[in-house]
N, C-alpha and C positions, 0 to 999 in steps of 0.2 A: 526704573528700568531693570529688567530680569537678566541675570547672568547666565550664560550658557555653560551648563556644569558637564562634567565628564561623563554623567550618566545619560544626559541629553544627547551628546556626541555619539555614544555607544548605541542608543536608541535610535537615532538617525541612521546611523551606520548598517545596523541590522535590518531595518526597512527598506534602505536601497538595495542592499544585497538581496534581500527576498524578491523584491521587484525584478531585480536583473536576472535572478534565478527562474522566475516564472516567465520571463520574456525569452529565454533560452530554450526552455524544456516545454514550454506551453502549459505547465500546470506546476503545483507547488510539488517540491520532491521532499518526501518523509525522511528525515536525519535519523529519528530515533526508532524507525520500525525494526523489528527484528526479522532478517530474512530467514524463513524456514528451509531447512535443508530438504531436497527431494528424496533423499535416501531415508529418512528418518520415518518411521512407521506411524502413520496417523490414523488412528481407528475411526475416529469421528468422520474423516473426510471419506475414507473407504466405504464407511456404511452410507453416507449420504450419496456417493456414487452408485451404489447397488440400489438404493430406493429410487433413483432416477430411471433405472432400467427395468425395474419390476414390471409393470403392467405390459411391457412390450417385449419382455424377454421369454419367448416361448421357442423351444426347440422345434425345427421341422420335422414332421413325422414322416417316415418313408410311405410312399403310396404304392 
């Protein structure tokens, strides 16, 4: 007969908590993801945004 240890109880509790969280939010919620501030300068993102617009970014010429 196998005894239920404290680690087993913690593991079961975490799993149930995670399933409940997914049921509430509809998806897993990341707890360790760092939230980047919108105010921080991010050169990589700005360059990517510029490259998306390049082929279509032509100023209109006066006729």
